[in-house]
N, C-alpha and C positions, 0 to 999 in steps of 0.2 A: 711090495707096498709104495704108494703113491700119495705124496703131502699134499694138503688141501686140495682134496680131490670133493667137487661138487656130485651129491648123490640126487636122481631125480626118479623118482617112482612116478609112473604113467598108469592111469585109470581107464575107463572108459574111453574109447576114440583116441587117445596117444597111446598107441600100442611101438611107435618108432617116432624116432625124430629126422625131419630132412635133412637138415642142414647141418646135423650133426657130422663130424671128418671122420669116421670109424679108425679107430687105431687096432682095437682087437677084439674079440667077444672071448667074455671067459666063463669057464662053467665051475663055479665057486662051491668048494665041498664045505658042508657044515656039520656040528654036531646034530642038527636039528631036521637032517634030510636035504632034501634038494631044493634051491629057489624057486622063484616061479619062471625063469625060464634063465636064458645066458643073460651076464650084466654087460651090456654093449660100454667098452671104454672109447671116447674120443675126443675131439676136440671143438669147442664151440665159441666164437667169436674170440680166439686167444688162449681159452680157459680149459683145463681138463675136467672132463664130466662121466660121472657114471649112473647109465640110464639101467632101468628094470622094469618091463611092464608086469606090475602086480597080475592081472589075470593072466597071462602067461602071451604070445605072439599068436593071434587068433581068437583070444581069450573065450579062455576053455576050464578056467577055473571059476567058481564061483565065491561070493563073497566069503561065506563061512567055511571054507574048505582051501583058502590061500595060506600058505605055510608062512606067516608074518614073522613067524621068530627065524627061520631062515632065509629070507630078505634081508633083515636089520642086520642080522649077523654077516651075511655075505658084503653089505657096504661095509661094516666096521673093519672086517677083513681084509678089504679093496683099500681102506684107509681115507674112507669119506668121513667129513669132519661136518656137513650139513647135507640134509635132505629136503629137498623140495617134493610135495606131493602135488601131483595134479589129479583132480577128482571131479566128474560129474557129482552134480547134487539137485535138492529141490528146495524151491524157496517157500519159506513159512512167513513170510512178509511181502506186504502190497508192493512197498518199494522197491522191493530185491526181485528183480523182472528177469526172468529167461533173456539169456545174451549177456549177461553181467557178470562180475567176478566178485567173489566174497574173498575174505584173507580172515577167515575168523580166529579168535584168542581163545577163544574158551571150548570145552566138549563136555558133551553129557552121553555118557555109557548106558545103552539100552541094550547091548548083546549080552549071550550067555553060552556060546557052543564052542569058543576061542580060548585059546592058551594067550595071553597076554601078559606075558614074565618070563624072562631069563632065571628068575628064582624058583626053583624046583626042590623036588623031594634032595637034599643032602646040603643043600644052601638056602639060607633065610634073609631077605635083606629087604629093607623098604626105602625107598629113594620120594622126594616132594614131588607132589603133581599138582601144585597147587593153581600153578600158571603155566601150562601143558606146552605151548607153544612159545618157540625162541622168538622175544618178542622184536630184537635185532636183526635176526633174519626175517621175521616178519614184515618190519620196516624197511628193509631192503627190496622184498619182493613188492611191498605195497608202489615205494618209487620208481623201480622197474615196469610196474604194469602201466600209471601212471603216464610213463614217458611214450608208452604206444599208444595213447588216447583211451586207451581202455576205460569202461565204467567200472570201477572201484567202489567196495564197500569196506573197508577196513574196520576189524573187531568183532564181535558177537560171536552166538554161540554155535556150534556143529553139533547136534544129536545123532550118533549114532546108531542105528537098528540093525539086528542081526541078517533080514532079507533072507534070500533073495526075493521075498515080496513085497512092493510097495506096500504103504501103510494103508489102514483102513480110515476110513473119515472120521472115525469118534477117537484114533489115535492122533490122528493130523492136529485136528482140535486140539487135544488135551497139549499135546507138544507147542501150540502158539497159545495157549496160556501160560506154559513155561515161560514164554518169551525167547525162545530159541529163533536163530535164523534162518539154519538152512539144515538139509537133511542128507544122508549120505551114510553108506553100511560099510567102511573101511579105515578110516584115519584115526580114529584114537586107539586103535589096537597098535596099530605103526607108531601113534605119538608116545605112547606108554613104553613101549620097547626101545626106540629112539632116546627116550629119557634115562633108562636103566644104562643102556649102552654109551651115555657120553656123548650123544649125536644132536645136534641142534635139527629143530624139526619146524616145518612152517606148510601151511596148506594154500594151495592156490585153486579157490573151488569156482567150479564152472556151472552158473546157473542153468539149468536145462529148463524147467517147468515149476509148479506152482503146487507140485506134491496133488492132494486130493482135497484139500481145506477149501478153496475156492468154487464154489459148486456153481459157476456161470462158467467156470472154463472145464473143459472134457477131462476127465480123468486120466491120470497120468498113464501114459503107455510107452515101449518101449520104443518105439515108430516115433514119436516125439522126440522122446528124449535123445536119441541119434542123431534125430535130425537137426536140434538146434546144437547138439554136441559138434558135429563135424564143422560147422558154421565157426566154434568157437576154438577148436585146433591150432587152428593157425594163428589167430592171435594171441593163444597160450604158449605158441612155440617162440613168438616174437619177444613175448614179456621174459622167455627165458634166455632169449639172446641178451637181452639187457641186463638179464642181472646177474649173469656171470663177473660183468666187471664191478658190479656194486659189492659183490661176496669176496674180494681178495683180498681184505685187511685181516689182521690175525683177531681170534674171536675177543669180543670184549664182555660175553655172556658168561654166565656160570654153568652150562649144560656140560661142559668136558667133566667136570668134579660131580656131578649130579649122586654117582654111587661111591663117592669116595669113603665115604663113612658110614656104607648104607648096611653091609653086611653085619648081621648078628650073630652070625653061627661060629662057635670056636673052629679057627682053623684046622685044628686036629680031625674035629670031626664031618669034614666038607672029603669025600670019595677021592681018590688022586684023580682019577679021570675025568671027574665033573670039574674039578681044580683046574686041571690041564683043558679043557674045553673051553671054561668061561674065563681063563688066564688075560683074552683080547678082553674082555670087557670088564672083569673086575681086579686085575692082577693079581 
């Protein structure tokens, strides 16, 4: 176990970190199967960091087939207290331009094919998710991003779709009517599981396109997304380098205790193996 270990989950374009001094690569065993890849433990700007590529090195796992539970469980098992998700997103507003960063504070979940809870048959629980992002961590992330002179949009809403297809124009325009800011395919599931696991969670969203609502623009394509993404990856790594010094203090939020009183199942009803498997999450 490692104390005060910062976790970074990298998405499209960020499957490694150039300035991370690698100490070891860990194959973490979980009750939910294998994580997306080995977790890389290293040092960045004097701080210890655990890095996991959510799509695997080489980007071979599609959004709907990511083993989100294994990924978050692995981070918890290693001692991670805070997770920063680095993700490519589409913009749903004119002023959020490709090349900018967004640090959303809210999520809308439009997924349907994935498991987004550790509470499974045998144990029932409910955690608060009204404020799905750790605002203290998001604030530190914003300060770090501003220090790199990145264009940063604080707050707003990330809508998470199932994918792997991009939206239709009709869907995109409906989401705009809802007032969302960015669109992606992964982060809400991670945020839900991180909350149950008592891990602080915040998103550094790298805006790559205007989805398909902006008809004077070409419809979003993978080529266009990757072109902008590659330009932003270097900046994102600079943000993370600045961030580690901002997150050294003890946690002042309530994320760690999110599941303290969440379990409603009588202890004697919880199967022994399940109780053991989830002990690092729920005690």
